[in-house]
C-alpha positions as CSV (number, residue, x, y, z in Angstrom):
1,M,21.8,-34.7,-33.3
2,Q,18.2,-35.7,-34.4
3,F,15.5,-33.8,-31.7
4,P,13.0,-36.5,-30.4
5,K,9.9,-37.0,-32.1
6,K,7.6,-36.8,-28.7
7,L,9.4,-33.6,-27.5
8,E,8.9,-32.1,-31.3
9,D,5.4,-32.8,-31.1
10,K,4.8,-31.5,-28.0
11,L,6.4,-28.0,-29.0
12,N,4.7,-28.4,-32.1
13,H,0.7,-28.6,-30.3
14,R,1.8,-25.3,-28.0
15,K,2.4,-23.8,-31.4
16,V,-0.8,-24.8,-33.2
17,N,-2.4,-23.6,-29.7
18,N,-0.9,-20.3,-29.7
19,A,0.9,-20.9,-26.5
20,L,4.8,-21.3,-27.0
21,R,6.5,-19.9,-24.4
22,T,9.5,-17.9,-25.0
23,L,12.0,-15.4,-23.6
24,K,11.4,-12.0,-23.9
25,N,13.7,-8.8,-23.1
26,Q,13.0,-6.3,-20.6
27,N,11.0,-3.3,-22.0
28,N,10.6,0.3,-20.7
29,L,6.8,0.2,-21.0
30,I,4.5,1.1,-17.9
31,D,5.0,-1.7,-15.4
32,F,1.7,-3.6,-14.4
33,S,3.5,-6.8,-14.9
34,S,6.5,-7.5,-12.3
35,N,6.0,-8.9,-9.0
36,D,8.0,-6.1,-7.4
37,Y,5.0,-4.3,-5.6
38,L,6.8,-1.9,-3.7
39,G,10.1,-0.9,-6.2
40,F,12.6,-2.4,-4.0
41,A,13.7,-4.3,-6.8
42,K,15.4,-0.8,-8.1
43,N,15.6,0.5,-4.4
44,H,19.1,2.2,-4.4
45,T,18.9,2.3,-0.3
46,I,18.6,-1.8,-0.5
47,F,21.5,-1.5,-2.7
48,D,23.8,0.6,-1.2
49,N,23.3,-1.0,2.4
50,A,23.6,-4.3,1.2
51,H,27.0,-3.4,-0.1
52,Y,27.6,-0.8,3.0
53,Y,27.2,-4.2,5.5
54,L,29.0,-6.1,3.3
55,T,32.1,-4.2,2.7
56,G,31.9,-2.9,6.5
57,H,32.0,-6.5,7.4
58,N,35.3,-7.3,5.5
59,I,32.9,-9.8,3.2
60,K,34.5,-9.9,-0.1
61,Q,32.9,-13.2,-1.3
62,N,31.0,-13.9,-4.3
63,G,29.9,-17.5,-4.0
64,A,29.1,-19.5,-0.9
65,T,31.3,-22.0,-1.8
66,G,29.3,-25.1,-1.3
67,S,25.9,-26.3,0.4
68,R,25.0,-25.0,3.7
69,L,25.5,-28.9,5.6
70,L,29.3,-28.6,4.0
71,S,31.1,-25.0,3.3
72,G,28.6,-22.7,2.3
73,N,26.4,-21.9,5.9
74,H,28.0,-18.2,5.8
75,S,27.8,-16.5,9.4
76,L,25.0,-13.9,7.5
77,Y,22.6,-17.1,7.5
78,P,22.1,-16.7,11.3
79,V,21.7,-13.2,11.5
80,V,19.0,-13.1,8.7
81,E,17.1,-16.0,10.1
82,S,16.9,-14.4,13.4
83,I,16.1,-11.3,11.7
84,L,12.9,-13.3,10.3
85,T,11.7,-15.2,13.3
86,N,11.4,-11.9,14.8
87,V,9.6,-10.3,12.0
88,H,7.2,-13.3,11.3
89,N,6.5,-14.0,15.0
90,S,7.9,-17.7,14.2
91,E,10.5,-19.7,16.3
92,A,12.2,-20.8,13.9
93,A,13.3,-20.0,9.7
94,L,15.4,-21.7,7.4
95,I,16.5,-19.8,4.0
96,F,16.2,-21.7,0.9
97,N,17.7,-20.6,-2.5
98,S,14.0,-19.9,-3.8
99,G,10.3,-20.7,-3.3
100,Y,10.4,-23.0,-5.7
101,N,13.2,-25.1,-4.1
102,A,11.7,-24.3,-0.7
103,N,7.8,-25.5,-1.4
104,V,9.5,-29.0,-3.2
105,G,11.9,-29.5,-0.4
106,F,8.9,-29.4,2.1
107,F,6.0,-31.2,0.1
108,S,8.3,-34.1,-0.9
109,S,9.8,-34.8,2.6
110,V,7.2,-33.5,5.4
111,P,4.0,-35.3,4.9
112,Q,5.0,-39.1,5.2
113,K,4.0,-42.3,3.4
114,D,0.1,-42.7,4.0
115,D,-0.5,-39.4,5.4
116,I,-2.3,-37.1,3.7
117,I,-2.5,-34.2,1.7
118,I,-5.3,-32.2,0.8
119,Y,-4.6,-29.0,-1.1
120,D,-6.6,-26.3,-3.0
121,E,-6.9,-27.0,-6.6
122,L,-5.3,-23.8,-7.6
123,S,-2.2,-24.2,-5.5
124,H,1.3,-23.0,-7.4
125,A,2.9,-25.2,-9.5
126,S,5.9,-25.7,-7.0
127,I,3.3,-26.6,-4.4
128,R,2.3,-29.6,-6.9
129,D,5.9,-30.7,-8.0
130,G,6.3,-31.0,-4.4
131,I,3.7,-33.0,-3.7
132,A,4.0,-35.2,-7.0
133,L,7.5,-36.2,-5.0
134,S,5.9,-37.0,-1.8
135,H,4.5,-40.7,-0.6
136,A,1.3,-39.3,1.0
137,K,-1.7,-39.3,-0.5
138,A,-2.8,-36.6,-2.3
139,Y,-6.3,-34.8,-3.1
140,K,-7.5,-31.2,-4.2
141,F,-10.4,-29.4,-2.7
142,K,-12.2,-26.8,-4.8
143,H,-10.8,-23.4,-5.1
144,N,-11.6,-21.0,-1.9
145,N,-14.4,-24.0,-1.2
146,L,-14.4,-24.4,2.9
147,E,-17.4,-26.6,2.2
148,H,-15.8,-29.2,-0.2
149,L,-12.9,-29.0,2.2
150,S,-14.9,-30.1,5.2
151,E,-16.4,-32.8,3.3
152,M,-13.2,-34.1,1.9
153,L,-11.5,-34.0,5.6
154,K,-14.3,-36.1,6.5
155,R,-14.2,-38.5,3.8
156,V,-10.4,-39.1,3.3
157,Q,-9.0,-38.3,6.9
158,H,-7.7,-41.1,9.1
159,D,-5.0,-42.3,11.8
160,N,-2.0,-40.6,9.4
161,D,-1.5,-36.8,9.7
162,T,-3.5,-34.7,7.3
163,Y,-2.0,-31.5,5.8
164,V,-4.0,-28.9,4.4
165,V,-2.1,-26.4,1.6
166,T,-3.3,-22.9,0.5
167,E,-2.0,-20.0,-0.6
168,S,-2.9,-16.8,1.6
169,V,-2.5,-14.4,-2.1
170,F,-3.0,-16.9,-5.5
171,S,-0.7,-15.6,-8.1
172,M,-2.9,-16.3,-10.7
173,D,-6.1,-15.0,-9.2
174,G,-5.0,-12.7,-6.5
175,D,-7.9,-13.7,-4.3
176,S,-7.8,-15.4,-0.9
177,P,-9.1,-17.7,0.9
178,E,-11.0,-17.4,4.7
179,L,-8.4,-18.4,6.7
180,V,-9.8,-17.4,9.8
181,K,-12.4,-19.9,9.2
182,L,-9.6,-22.3,7.2
183,S,-7.6,-22.1,10.5
184,E,-10.4,-23.1,12.5
185,L,-11.6,-26.1,10.7
186,C,-8.0,-27.4,10.5
187,R,-8.2,-27.4,14.2
188,K,-11.4,-29.3,14.3
189,H,-9.8,-31.7,12.1
190,N,-6.3,-31.7,13.8
191,A,-5.0,-31.1,10.9
192,Y,-1.5,-29.1,10.1
193,L,-2.1,-25.8,8.1
194,V,0.5,-24.7,5.6
195,V,0.2,-21.8,4.2
196,D,2.4,-20.0,1.0
197,E,2.8,-16.4,1.9
198,A,4.9,-15.2,-1.4
199,H,1.9,-13.0,-2.5
200,A,1.4,-11.5,0.8
201,V,4.3,-10.5,2.2
202,G,5.6,-6.8,2.1
203,V,1.7,-5.9,0.9
204,F,-0.4,-6.9,4.2
205,G,0.2,-6.6,7.9
206,N,1.7,-3.4,9.6
207,N,4.8,-3.9,8.2
208,G,4.6,-6.3,5.5
209,E,4.5,-9.3,7.8
210,G,2.1,-10.8,5.7
211,L,-1.7,-12.1,6.1
212,V,-1.3,-14.6,8.6
213,Q,0.0,-12.5,10.8
214,H,-2.6,-9.7,9.4
215,L,-4.8,-11.7,10.9
216,K,-3.2,-13.3,14.3
217,L,-2.9,-16.6,13.1
218,E,0.6,-17.5,12.8
219,N,0.3,-20.2,16.1
220,Y,-2.2,-22.1,14.4
221,V,-0.3,-22.1,10.9
222,F,2.3,-25.4,10.9
223,A,4.3,-24.1,8.2
224,R,4.4,-20.8,6.1
225,L,6.5,-19.7,3.2
226,A,8.0,-16.2,3.0
227,T,9.4,-15.4,-0.5
228,F,12.1,-12.9,-1.0
229,G,11.7,-12.6,-4.8
230,K,8.0,-10.8,-5.0
231,A,7.6,-7.6,-3.2
232,L,11.1,-7.7,-1.5
233,G,12.5,-7.2,-4.7
234,C,15.6,-9.5,-4.1
235,H,15.9,-13.3,-4.2
236,G,16.0,-16.6,-1.9
237,A,13.0,-17.7,0.4
238,A,12.1,-19.4,4.3
239,I,10.0,-22.1,5.5
240,L,8.8,-20.5,8.9
241,G,7.6,-22.7,11.7
242,N,9.0,-24.4,15.0
243,E,12.3,-25.2,15.5
244,Q,11.8,-29.0,15.1
245,L,10.6,-28.4,11.6
246,K,13.7,-26.3,10.8
247,Q,16.3,-29.7,12.3
248,Y,13.9,-31.9,10.7
249,L,13.9,-30.0,6.9
250,I,17.7,-29.5,7.5
251,N,18.1,-33.5,7.4
252,F,15.6,-34.9,4.9
253,S,14.8,-31.7,2.6
254,R,16.8,-32.9,-0.4
255,S,16.4,-29.5,-2.3
256,F,17.9,-27.7,0.6
257,I,20.8,-30.5,0.9
258,Y,21.7,-31.2,-2.3
259,T,22.1,-27.7,-3.4
260,T,24.7,-24.6,-3.2
261,G,23.8,-21.6,-0.7
262,L,22.9,-18.3,-1.5
263,P,26.0,-16.5,-1.6
264,P,26.8,-13.3,0.9
265,H,25.4,-10.5,-1.0
266,A,22.2,-12.2,-1.8
267,L,21.7,-12.6,2.1
268,A,22.8,-9.3,3.1
269,T,20.3,-7.9,0.2
270,I,17.0,-9.8,2.3
271,Q,18.6,-8.1,5.3
272,S,18.6,-4.7,3.8
273,A,15.3,-5.3,2.0
274,Y,13.7,-6.6,5.6
275,S,15.0,-3.4,7.1
276,E,13.5,-1.0,4.2
277,M,10.4,-2.7,4.9
278,S,9.9,-1.6,8.4
279,V,10.4,2.2,7.5
280,T,8.8,2.3,3.8
281,D,5.9,4.5,2.8
282,Q,5.7,2.3,-0.2
283,R,2.9,-0.1,1.1
284,R,0.6,2.5,2.0
285,K,1.1,3.8,-1.5
286,L,0.8,0.4,-3.3
287,L,-2.6,-0.2,-0.9
288,Q,-3.9,3.2,-1.9
289,N,-3.3,2.2,-5.5
290,I,-5.1,-0.8,-5.2
291,V,-8.2,1.0,-4.0
292,Y,-7.8,3.3,-6.8
293,F,-7.8,0.0,-9.6
294,K,-10.6,-1.5,-7.9
295,N,-12.6,2.0,-8.2
296,G,-11.7,2.3,-11.7
297,I,-12.8,-1.6,-12.8
298,L,-16.2,-0.3,-11.3
299,N,-15.8,3.1,-12.7
300,N,-15.3,1.6,-16.2
301,K,-17.8,-1.1,-15.6
302,L,-15.3,-4.1,-16.0
303,H,-16.3,-5.9,-12.9
304,D,-17.8,-8.5,-14.7
305,V,-14.9,-9.7,-16.3
306,F,-12.5,-9.1,-13.2
307,I,-11.7,-11.5,-10.2
308,E,-12.7,-10.3,-6.9
309,S,-9.5,-9.4,-5.4
310,H,-8.3,-7.2,-2.6
311,S,-4.1,-7.6,-3.2
312,A,-1.9,-6.6,-5.9
313,I,-2.9,-9.1,-8.4
314,H,-6.2,-8.3,-10.2
315,C,-7.4,-10.5,-13.3
316,C,-9.3,-10.0,-16.6
317,I,-10.5,-13.0,-17.8
318,I,-10.7,-12.8,-21.2
319,S,-11.1,-16.5,-22.9
320,G,-8.9,-18.1,-25.4
321,N,-5.2,-17.3,-25.9
322,E,-5.6,-15.5,-29.1
323,N,-7.8,-13.2,-27.8
324,V,-6.3,-12.5,-24.6
325,K,-2.4,-11.9,-26.8
326,F,-4.2,-9.6,-29.2
327,I,-5.3,-7.4,-26.2
328,S,-2.4,-7.8,-24.6
329,E,0.1,-6.6,-27.6
330,K,-2.7,-3.9,-28.0
331,L,-1.9,-2.7,-24.3
332,Q,1.9,-3.0,-24.8
333,S,1.9,-1.0,-28.0
334,K,0.3,2.0,-26.1
335,G,3.1,1.8,-23.7
336,F,1.3,-0.4,-20.9
337,D,3.2,-3.8,-19.8
338,V,0.3,-6.1,-19.2
339,K,1.3,-9.6,-20.0
340,P,-1.2,-12.2,-20.8
341,I,-1.7,-15.5,-19.0
342,L,-2.5,-18.3,-21.1
343,S,-3.5,-21.9,-21.1
344,P,-1.9,-24.5,-19.9
345,T,-0.9,-22.3,-17.2
346,V,-4.5,-21.3,-16.2
347,P,-7.6,-23.9,-17.2
348,D,-9.1,-23.7,-21.0
349,G,-11.3,-20.8,-21.1
350,Q,-9.6,-19.1,-18.2
351,E,-7.2,-17.4,-20.0
352,R,-6.8,-14.0,-18.7
353,L,-4.7,-10.5,-18.5
354,R,-2.7,-10.1,-15.3
355,F,-2.5,-6.5,-13.8
356,C,0.3,-6.2,-11.1
357,L,-0.2,-3.2,-9.3
358,H,2.9,-1.0,-7.7
359,S,3.4,1.4,-5.1
360,Y,5.0,3.5,-8.0
361,N,2.2,3.2,-10.6
362,S,0.2,6.5,-10.9
363,E,-3.5,7.2,-10.8
364,K,-2.9,8.7,-14.2
365,E,-1.5,5.2,-15.8
366,I,-4.0,3.0,-13.7
367,M,-6.6,5.2,-15.3
368,E,-5.7,5.3,-18.6
369,V,-4.7,1.5,-19.1
370,L,-8.6,0.3,-17.8
371,A,-10.4,2.9,-20.1
372,L,-8.2,1.2,-23.1
373,L,-9.2,-2.1,-21.5
374,G,-12.5,-1.1,-21.9
375,T,-12.7,-0.1,-25.6
376,F,-11.3,-3.5,-26.1
377,V,-13.2,-5.5,-23.9
378,K,-16.4,-3.9,-24.7
379,A,-15.7,-3.8,-28.6
């Protein structure tokens, strides 16, 4: 059967612009690319404890058997959701199958017709896709620019509900908004603040609770997204909020209602990961590596090309898909798995190398990869 011409043209356009995405096998290079910030994805204790919990409770079930509203609401769900409410100091928690599902489900159902959504221009694709499915009026504000947000609130806010959306750590920049001031601004304008904590959970807070709790703002945030596929090394996500929000999502969030639930093993792994997060030393090691990496940027005189970040994500701007792919390939040839982020994932001219730091990266590895990067950037 002939492939549609319009689709073929779009693929060819990606090829011409050196932006065609392809699936690649996992490699054994030194990891500076994965979201496994604490090494939990390969943590044997988490794996074993999840297995022991299932066998100890005689849970020998491969799948959920259906959506949570039908047959898939396994007895582990309330156990894990109770853990989430305790850890994240939230009245309620509702588990979704992924962070993408959670964001699409929230933004497509919560803001109503003629409500206002004002979102950071660099918000994740899952947020933007959810907003696109909403009947609310949506506006974007300049990245982390509270002055522009304030102007937007004054200009577009009327009698209907207003939702302000941001991320506590942005996945493509690694930077963070001024959450305290942002929270104060939302309270001043009676706006509902929504924060995606995907890249902050496990990294910030006394026990990895996230940046919102680290700043003691959880009571001023209408909804938080916590994902388990990043620092927690497993799968799934949760919306944190009050009990009414949970009940609303159960009734109206289509990505929750019309999908098969997570299998018991996934829930047991989340439970085991949260248990490990409360005792691990890996967060301290990760934070030390972040400081060491930032010092390495300065020592190698690379501060002009890196976006300022205090998170596990650090991005070196190298304009042009061809240029950034070339340097990434050179780093990989020397054993370092550093991935290029190409346009259109990021704006044209803002292509970058994205360094993800981990607790298991050694200081020697960090020093060597930055020194090697310096030879290409300065060349």
